[in-house]
N, C-alpha and C positions, 0 to 999 in steps of 0.2 A: 636476389641482390643478399650477399653472404655476410651475415649479422657480423660485428667488430667486434671484440673478446671486451666483457665489460671488464673485465681488472683494469684494463688501461686506458679505458673510454669516460670521458667526464663530460659535465654540463657545457665546459668552455671548451671543448673540443668538437661542440656539435654548431659553431660559428653563430653563440648567440650573442645579445648586446649585452654590456654590461648592466645598463639595469638591469635587463628581464636576469641576471646571472643572478645581482643583488636579492632579487624578489627570491630566488629559488635556493640563495643559503640563509636569507631570513625565512622560509619553510625550514632549516635542518634540513636538504637534503645535496648528499654530496655526491652521489652517482647515480648516473640514470637508469630504470628500467631496463629489463629489453626490450618493450615495449616503445619505448623511446627513445633508448637507441638505435631502435629500426625506421621507426616511426616520423622522427621528427628530419635526419636527413631527404628523405626522400618528400615531404611535405613543403621543404625550401628551394627541391628541383623543381616543386611546383605540377605535382603529378598526382592523378586522378589515386585514391584511395581506397580498400575494399583491408580492414584489420580488422582479426581474432584478436582478442584475449581477456583470457578468464575476468573477471572480476577481484580488482584489489591491485593490481596491476602498476595502475599508474598511467592506464589509458588517458585519464580527464587530459592529464598533464600529457601528454605524445600528442592531442593536435591543438590545446592551447595555447604552449609552448614557443614551437611554429606560428602559429597564427599573426599573435603579438610580436614575431620578429617580420611580419609580415607589412602587416600592417605598419609599423613603428614609423618610417617614412612620410608616413598622408597622418601622422598625428599632426595636431593643431592644437593650437592655444586660443585660438578666437573662439568669441561667446554664438559667435552666429551659428545657427543653423544648418543654414548650409554649407558647413565646413564642417560635417561631423557627419555624412548619411553612416546609412545601414552598412557597412562593408562586409559582414561577417554574422552566416546567419546558422545559427547551430541551433537544432531542433532534437528534444528528448521528450521520449512519450509520460511520463508524469511531471508532478509537482515537483515533488524530492529532487527527481533528479537534478534539474531547470535550476533549482534552487543552488545545491551544491557544485552542478557545475560555475552556474554564475561567480562566484565566495572564489571559485578558485582564479575565473581567468581576475578576478579585484585583485587576488592577492599575489599572483605571479606579473598582474600591469599596474602595483600601485606605485612605482616608477616612470611611470608615463600619461604622456596625456591625451589615452585614448580611455575612450568613454563605454560603460558596458549598463544592460539590463535585463532581467528575465521579465519576459511578461508571461503567467498561466490562469486556470481559471478558477472558479468560486473564491475571488474575490472581484472585491467592486471594478468593473473597467478604467471609472473615470478618476482612478487615484493613478494607475499607469500611466494615461497621455497626456499631463505635462510634460512626463522626461522625455516623451516617445519624442516630442514638439522642440524639445527643446536641443537633438539628437543624439544618436548615441553612432557607434561604429563599429559595436557587437553586439547581438540581438541575439539572445538567448529565451527561446519559447518554445511551448508545448502548440499543435499544432490547430488545437481548436478554437484557442484564444489569439491565437497571431490571424488568423482567421477575422474574427472579430475586428480585431483591428483595421484589416484591408479592409475592409466592409464599409469601416467608419471612417476612414479616411485616415487615420492615423499613422500609418507608416507608410514608407514607400521602398519599395525593392530591386527598384532599377538602376542599382549601383553597387548591388552586393557581389564580391569577388570570390566568396567561398562560401557553401555549403557544408554543413559538418550534420549526420545523419548521428546520434548517439544512442546504442541500445536500440541497435533499426528491426533487429529480431524481433524484440517488446513491443513496437510500435506496429507492428502488420498481426503481434498475438492480439493486440488492444483495436485493431481495426480504423487504421490512421491510416491506411492504402488512399483510400477517396481524398483528404486531408491533403495527403500527401503529393500525389495526383495537381491537385489545383494551387498550389505551391509555389512545386514545380514551374508548372505556365506561366508564372508571375515574375521568377529571376531572367538574366538574359542568359542568352545563352553559351559566352561565355564565362567561364566560373570554372575554378577548382573544388572540385567536388571529396570527399571526404566521407565514408560507411566506417563506423564501431559496431562491434556484435561480440558477445558475449559466446554468441553459435551461429554456427551457416546450417540452412538449411536449404532444400531446393529453390522457395521463394523467397530468400533472403538472395540467392545467389541470379535470381531472376528478378531484383529489384536492382541491383546493381548492374545490369546489364543494359536496364531502363533509364538509369541517370548519370552511370559511370560512363568516362571513355580512356580505356585502353587500360584499368586500372591496375596497382601494382598489387597482390597479395601479401598479406604478411600473416603471418602466427609465430603466435611464441609459447603456444602450447596444441596438444593434441585438439580436433576441433570438437565441444562438449567432453570436456575432459575436467574433473576436478580436482581442489589443489591438495596438491598433498600434504601440506600442510593441517590440512584440515582432517583428523578422526572423525571416522562415521561408523556409526553402529543404529541395529533396528531395534525395536523389544517389541516384540508378538502379545497384542492385550487386543480382550473384548471393549469393544467402542465404548458401553457402558462402564468400564475402569479406566478411561485414559485421562481423567480429569483426577482421581485419585493417587495415578501414578506421575501424573504432574508435578500435582504436589509434591511428592514422596523427590522429586528427581530436582527440582528448582529447591527444596529445604535442604537435600546431602551437597548438590551444586556448590551454592549459596552466590553464584555470579550474575552479572549481566547478561541478559537473557532475551534472546526473539523469540517468541512461538507464532509460528505460522498456522494460519488457518486457513479455507477455503472460500469460505462466505462472511460477510459483514454480522450478520446478526450470531455466528458463533463466535463472533471476534469479540461483540459486545458485549454477549452474555459469560463467554468465558473469562474475559477482564473479572467483571461483579464479581462471577465466582471466589476468581482470587485472592480478590478485595478481601472477602470474606474470610477468606483462609487464615490474611498476616499479612498477606503477600503485596508489596507496595509497585499494584499492574497498572498499568495504562492501555488503549484499545484506539489504532490505527486505522482506519478503511476507510475508504470513497465516502461516505455518507459524514464524516467529518468532516467540515467547513475547514479552512485551511487555517483558519488561527487555532484552532482546535488541535491538528496533528501538528503545527509545526509547535503550540506549548508542552505535545508528548514527548516530542521529539528532545524536545533540549531541558525538561525535567527528565527522561533518560539519559541524556551524554552528561547531563551535571549530575549524575547519582542518585535524584532523586527519586524515581519511578526505577527499579531494578529489573522488572520483567513486563516489552510491549510487546503485545499481543499483537500478530499485524498479519493482512490479509497480503496478494500476493502484490498490490497495487505498490507496498515498501519492500519488496522484494529486492527492487532496481531503485537507483539512487538513493538509499541510506549508506554515508559514507560516514562511520565511525570508528574510533582509532582502537584496535584492542580490544574486539568485541570475543569474550572468552567462548559462547555458545551457543547456538540456537536451535530452535523445537521444532519439529514439524507436527502439527498433535494432530494436524491430519493430512497424510500425503497428495502431493497436487495431481492432475488428471492428466497433465501434460509433464513427461519426466523433464525436459527441457526446464522449466521452473525449477524442478529443486536442486539444480544447478547454480542455478540466481539465488536460489534461497541462501542454501550451504556456502554460498559466495562472501555472505556478510560475515563469513571470523576466517578465521585465517590469514587475513590480508596483511600485506605488506612485509609478509618475513615470517610473519607471528605465527604461534600455533593456533588454533580452536577443537571446539567440539559441533560437530552435527550427530543429533538424537535424531530417529524417524520411530513415531508409534504407526504400529502398522496394523489394523483387525484383518479381519480375513477377510473381509469385504473391500480388504485394499489391499488386496496380492496382487494381481492385475497389476497396479497402476507399480505397485514394485517391482515387477519383473520387469515391466519395463524401463524404467528408470538402472537397472543393474545392467542390462541391454544397453541401453545408453553408453556410460561411462564405461563398459567391458568391465565389471568384474561389480563381487559378490560382497554387499556392505556385512559384516561380519554379525550375527546373533547374542544380543545381551540376558543374559537370568536378569530376568521378574525378581525383584526386589519386595519385600514385606508391605503390602502397602495398607496395611493399619498406623500410619502415619497420624501426626499428631493431630494439622487440624482436623483428618477425618473423625477424631476422639474425642474433639471440642464438641462437632457438630451433635454426634450423638450425645453426649452429658447434656448440652442443650435440648434434644428430643425426651431425654432421659425428667429433664426438669418438666418438660410443659406436660410428658403423661400424666401424671398423679391428679393434674385439670381434667384430662382430655376421657382417662381411659377408666375409670371407676368407675359405674350408675352410680345416678344420685335413685333411692326410693320414689317413687309416683308418690306428686302429693295428692291427700285429700280431701274431700271437699267437706264443705259443711253441712250439706245436705245428703243426706244417707244417699239417698233415692239416685243421686249422678254417679254415688257409686259401685249399685249393681247389674251384673253382667247384662247381656244382652237378651232377651225377651221376644223371639220373632212373635206381634200379634196377628189377629183373626183377618187374614184375607180379605182386601175389603170388598169382594166378591160372593163373599160370607157371607155376609151383613145385607140383613134386609134395607131395602128402600124409601125411604121415609122423605119426604116431605118438611122442612119446618119455614115455614113462612118469616121473611122477615121485618120487623117487626121495627120499630121511629121509637124515639123518645120525642122528638121534636112538633112540633104543631105546625098543622095544616095554616098556607098563607100564601094569600090573594096573590097575582104576579101579572102584570098586564103584559096580552098576548101582541105582538102584529101585527094581527087579524082577528077579527071576531072575537072583541072582548075580553074580560076577565075571564081567567083558569086558575083552576084550585096545585098548585107543585106541591110534592112531599121535602 
């Protein structure tokens, strides 16, 4: 399908209901993005879709808007749960992405009598059950928690008409393929399937063969491409100097930043170090409870936290308006993860900066990234790393030094014999053998014996 020019296309020309158009206007959008412009007509026609788009291009609305339009004739104001079966299932790899998608469903469907719900792990499943039992037409879920509800018989999927896999490549990376197959086996055979992914790999193409029927392929950017609005640069630095360089960059740039690490342990440790540097930092990773992750994300959105240290669990699904900068404190092993990380900035036409701190041990990962994105990332000269926080740490160590660096003179005992140097005595083998009989000051006394009468005991 040849895309229609975005200069003339409007949301109204995409055959969307007035209630949906009003919600779009409430969100402040006037013209569809390229992925929306191409995907919405195809979805409304009932086609299966395999869509590739960079993060931040509006792909959530690309499937949410036509989904609402197609379910509108089935909307009901009845209180009966039977009138609100699950008709559309949206699967996402992470809790954060699931929450963001369902927020978009609510925002675009706020003038429609359609119910939606998000379910994910990390919270008490019993808190999600009542809403499911009352009935929802649109269910957004992570695969694991959805299977939990299926096992507890709190959800039925036999009336699902549309299945959407969002961030399908990430689902495969996180090992969700067995869960996906179990879920697909429970769905009606006759349904519409949509698959959205930022990158296309051989595994993704195989997945599409398994559950898409004659899909239409659309891509709004070259596969695995990075956003041209993002200025990419690298600093080559020893691993031991990364913290000092990061503190310097955060100090000089002074903008809200997501800092990516590879492990949960590094994320926690780095956020604590930055807090000691005076940076308003927090960490978000898989070991944090859902409430802690949501609180950290909300504090970041409100500006109370200026630096969010995150693992790749946050590389997908974090929808933060006007994020100026991301920093790769550690280079990801998978080059596709680099694309997703830096896709957090430069969204919706805004500009952004993506900085990577590359140690000698990470050069091989950098080469893989440059091979994937088909460009060489320019290198910046290292700044002076004696940052203000580093000097403060130095002064703290100097203040502590007098207490420990100056040795105290040894204390003298009150008995001069103990102050004498050690002198070896004669070996016990050189001493004459003597036998000193044991004496006792106690008088002998009579004690009764069990047999034989009285005995004397010393």
